[in-house]
C-alpha positions as CSV (number, residue, x, y, z in Angstrom):
1,X,-1.4,-13.9,-33.9
2,X,-1.3,-10.6,-30.6
3,X,-5.3,-10.6,-29.4
4,X,-6.9,-7.6,-29.6
5,X,-7.2,-6.3,-25.9
6,X,-10.8,-6.0,-25.6
7,X,-12.9,-2.8,-24.6
8,X,-17.0,-1.8,-23.3
9,X,-17.0,0.8,-26.3
10,X,-18.6,3.3,-24.1
11,X,-17.5,6.3,-24.6
12,X,-17.9,7.2,-20.4
13,X,-15.4,8.3,-18.6
14,X,-15.3,5.2,-16.5
15,X,-15.9,2.7,-18.7
16,X,-12.9,4.4,-20.8
17,X,-11.1,4.1,-16.7
18,X,-11.4,0.4,-17.7
19,X,-11.0,-0.4,-20.1
20,X,-7.1,0.6,-19.2
21,X,-7.1,-0.9,-16.0
22,X,-9.7,-2.0,-15.4
23,X,-8.3,-6.6,-16.1
24,X,-8.0,-8.4,-13.2
25,X,-4.8,-8.0,-11.4
26,X,-4.0,-4.8,-13.2
27,X,-5.1,-2.0,-10.3
28,X,-2.7,-4.6,-7.9
29,X,0.2,-4.1,-9.7
30,X,-0.4,-0.4,-9.8
31,X,-0.4,-0.7,-5.9
32,X,2.6,-2.2,-5.9
33,X,4.6,0.2,-7.8
34,X,3.0,3.3,-6.0
35,X,6.2,2.4,-3.1
36,X,8.9,3.1,-6.3
37,X,9.6,1.1,-8.7
38,X,10.0,-2.9,-8.6
39,X,11.0,-6.1,-11.4
40,X,9.7,-8.5,-12.6
41,X,10.4,-11.1,-9.0
42,X,9.8,-7.8,-6.2
43,X,5.8,-8.0,-8.8
44,X,5.9,-12.0,-8.6
45,X,6.8,-11.8,-4.2
46,X,4.5,-9.2,-3.2
47,X,1.9,-11.4,-5.9
48,X,2.2,-15.0,-5.3
49,X,-1.1,-15.6,-7.0
50,X,-0.3,-14.1,-10.7
51,X,0.8,-16.7,-13.3
52,X,3.9,-14.7,-14.4
53,X,2.7,-15.3,-17.7
54,X,-0.8,-12.9,-16.6
55,X,1.5,-10.9,-14.4
56,X,4.5,-10.7,-18.2
57,X,0.9,-9.5,-19.8
58,X,-0.5,-7.2,-17.2
59,X,2.6,-4.9,-17.5
60,X,3.3,-4.7,-21.0
61,X,-1.0,-3.9,-21.5
62,X,-0.3,-1.2,-18.5
63,X,3.0,0.1,-20.5
64,X,0.8,0.5,-23.5
65,X,-1.9,2.3,-21.6
66,X,1.1,4.9,-20.4
67,X,0.7,4.0,-17.0
68,X,3.9,2.1,-16.5
69,X,7.6,2.4,-18.3
70,X,10.1,-0.7,-17.8
71,X,13.1,1.3,-17.6
72,X,16.9,-1.1,-16.8
73,X,18.9,0.4,-13.2
74,X,22.6,1.3,-13.8
75,X,25.3,-0.7,-12.9
76,X,25.9,-1.8,-11.3
77,X,22.3,-3.5,-11.2
78,X,21.7,-3.9,-14.6
79,X,18.3,-4.9,-13.8
80,X,14.7,-4.4,-15.4
81,X,12.8,-2.7,-13.3
82,X,9.0,-1.9,-14.3
83,X,7.8,2.5,-12.6
84,X,5.0,4.5,-13.0
85,X,3.9,7.6,-15.1
86,X,2.5,10.4,-14.0
87,X,-0.6,8.7,-14.7
88,X,0.2,5.8,-13.0
89,X,0.3,7.9,-9.8
90,X,-2.8,9.4,-10.8
91,X,-4.0,6.6,-9.8
92,X,-3.6,6.3,-6.3
93,X,-6.7,8.7,-4.7
94,X,-8.4,5.9,-6.2
95,X,-7.0,2.8,-4.8
96,X,-7.7,4.4,-1.9
97,X,-10.9,5.4,-2.1
98,X,-11.4,1.6,-2.9
99,X,-8.6,0.7,-0.4
100,X,-11.2,2.8,2.2
101,X,-14.3,1.3,0.6
102,X,-13.4,-3.1,1.3
103,X,-11.3,-1.9,4.2
104,X,-14.6,-1.5,6.4
105,X,-15.4,-5.4,5.5
106,X,-10.9,-6.1,5.7
107,X,-10.5,-9.7,7.7
108,X,-6.7,-10.0,9.6
109,X,-4.5,-11.3,6.9
110,X,-4.1,-15.3,7.1
111,X,-1.4,-18.1,5.7
112,X,-4.0,-17.9,2.9
113,X,-5.0,-14.5,2.5
114,X,-2.2,-12.8,3.2
115,X,-1.3,-8.9,2.3
116,X,2.2,-7.9,1.0
117,X,4.7,-5.4,2.7
118,X,3.2,-2.2,0.3
119,X,0.5,-3.1,0.7
120,X,0.3,-2.7,4.8
121,X,2.4,0.4,4.2
122,X,-0.7,1.7,1.2
123,X,-2.9,0.8,4.1
124,X,-1.9,3.5,6.9
125,X,-2.6,6.2,4.5
126,X,-5.2,4.5,3.3
127,X,-6.8,4.6,7.1
128,X,-5.2,8.3,8.4
129,X,-7.2,9.8,10.4
130,X,-6.0,13.9,10.0
131,X,-8.2,15.1,12.8
132,X,-6.9,12.4,14.9
133,X,-3.5,13.6,14.6
134,X,-3.6,17.2,15.5
135,X,-1.0,18.6,15.9
136,X,1.4,15.2,16.3
137,X,4.5,15.9,14.7
138,X,6.2,12.5,14.1
139,X,9.1,10.6,11.9
140,X,8.9,6.5,12.3
141,X,11.4,4.7,10.7
142,X,10.0,0.5,10.6
143,X,11.9,-2.2,9.6
144,X,9.9,-4.5,9.3
145,X,10.5,-8.4,7.6
146,X,14.7,-7.1,6.9
147,X,13.6,-3.3,4.2
148,X,12.7,0.4,5.0
149,X,10.5,1.9,5.4
150,X,9.3,4.8,7.6
151,X,5.6,7.3,8.1
152,X,5.8,11.3,8.5
153,X,2.8,12.4,10.6
154,X,2.8,16.5,10.2
155,X,0.5,19.1,10.2
156,X,-1.9,16.9,10.0
157,X,-0.7,14.9,7.3
158,X,1.0,11.5,6.8
159,X,4.2,10.5,4.2
160,X,4.5,6.5,4.5
161,X,7.5,6.2,1.7
162,X,10.3,2.8,1.2
163,X,13.6,4.5,2.4
164,X,15.1,4.9,5.2
165,X,14.8,7.6,7.7
166,X,17.6,9.9,8.0
167,X,16.3,11.7,11.6
168,X,13.5,9.5,12.5
169,X,11.6,10.5,16.7
170,X,10.6,6.4,17.0
171,X,12.4,2.9,15.1
172,X,10.5,-0.3,14.8
173,X,11.9,-3.4,13.5
174,X,10.0,-6.7,14.0
175,X,7.5,-8.7,11.5
176,X,4.9,-6.4,10.3
177,X,1.8,-8.4,11.2
178,X,3.4,-7.6,14.8
179,X,3.1,-3.6,13.7
180,X,-1.1,-4.4,12.0
181,X,-1.7,-6.1,15.0
182,X,-1.1,-3.2,17.1
183,X,-2.5,-0.7,14.3
184,X,-5.2,-2.4,14.4
185,X,-5.9,-2.8,18.2
186,X,-5.1,-6.2,17.9
187,X,-2.3,-6.6,21.1
188,X,-1.4,-3.8,22.8
189,X,2.1,-2.3,22.8
190,X,2.7,-3.4,26.3
191,X,2.5,-6.3,24.7
192,X,4.5,-7.3,21.5
193,X,7.6,-5.6,23.5
194,X,7.8,-8.1,26.0
195,X,7.2,-11.0,23.4
196,X,10.2,-9.5,21.4
197,X,7.5,-9.5,18.7
198,X,8.5,-5.6,18.2
199,X,11.2,-3.2,19.2
200,X,11.0,0.4,19.5
201,X,13.6,3.5,20.0
202,X,12.9,7.0,20.7
203,X,10.0,7.9,21.2
204,X,7.2,6.1,23.2
205,X,4.1,8.7,23.6
206,X,4.5,10.2,20.2
207,X,5.0,6.3,18.7
208,X,2.0,5.6,21.0
209,X,-0.1,8.0,19.4
210,X,0.7,7.0,16.4
211,X,-0.1,3.7,15.7
212,X,-4.2,5.3,16.5
213,X,-4.6,7.6,13.2
214,X,-5.7,4.0,11.5
215,X,-8.7,3.3,13.2
216,X,-11.5,1.1,10.1
217,X,-13.9,2.6,8.2
218,X,-17.1,2.1,9.6
219,X,-19.6,0.4,7.2
220,X,-21.5,2.1,4.7
221,X,-24.6,3.3,6.6
222,X,-27.9,1.2,5.2
223,X,-30.2,4.1,3.0
224,X,-33.9,5.1,4.9
225,X,-36.6,3.1,4.1
226,X,-39.2,5.2,3.0
227,X,-43.0,4.9,4.7
C-alpha cells in the first residue's frame, strides 16, 4: 500500500514549497540535476550517502511534484535519465541563496564530508562576485577528474556549465580538489602548477583574475542590542 506523502497542511507558499521539496535529499537531487540530466547511477555517485531506496523514493516524489521527469535516451545510449522541468530549474536561485547562507561557515571538503563535481562547479555560481569581475571577458575550460566543464565571464556575469567550451581562452586540467584549493586561497597558482597538480594552457593572467572572483560570503551580522 502506498504511503500518503506528509504535508504541513498550511496554505502559505513556504509550506507548499516544503511539501514539494522539503524531504531529506530532495534539494540535493535538484542540485545534482542543475547542470543536466543524469542516470540513477550518476546521482548515486554525486550523493554517495543516500541509500538506493531513499533516492528512488525522492525521485518518485519529485516527479509527482512536477520538479523532474524521467526519459529514455535514444540509441545507442538507451539509458533512462532524470532531468529537471522548468519548475525544477526555477529552484536554482533558492539553492544559490542557501549555498551563500551556508557557505559563510563552510569547511574545506574532507574524505568523510566531500562534494560532488557538480556541487563544486555550482559553488562558482554561488560565490561569484560580479563587481570584482568588472570588464573581464574569459572562457575557462576545465577538465576535472576526467569530466569536462567550462565557465565564461562576460558583462560581469558568470555562466558555468557541464560540457566542452568551443574556444576557451584558458584550459585547466587536473583534480577538482586542486582547483578548489586555488579558489579558496589555500594554495597559490605557482604552487599547484609547480607540483604538477594542475596544468594550464592559455591566458594565465586572465585565469589569475578568474580565481579571485569567488570570495566566501561573510557571516550574517549579529543584530545590534538596544540599550
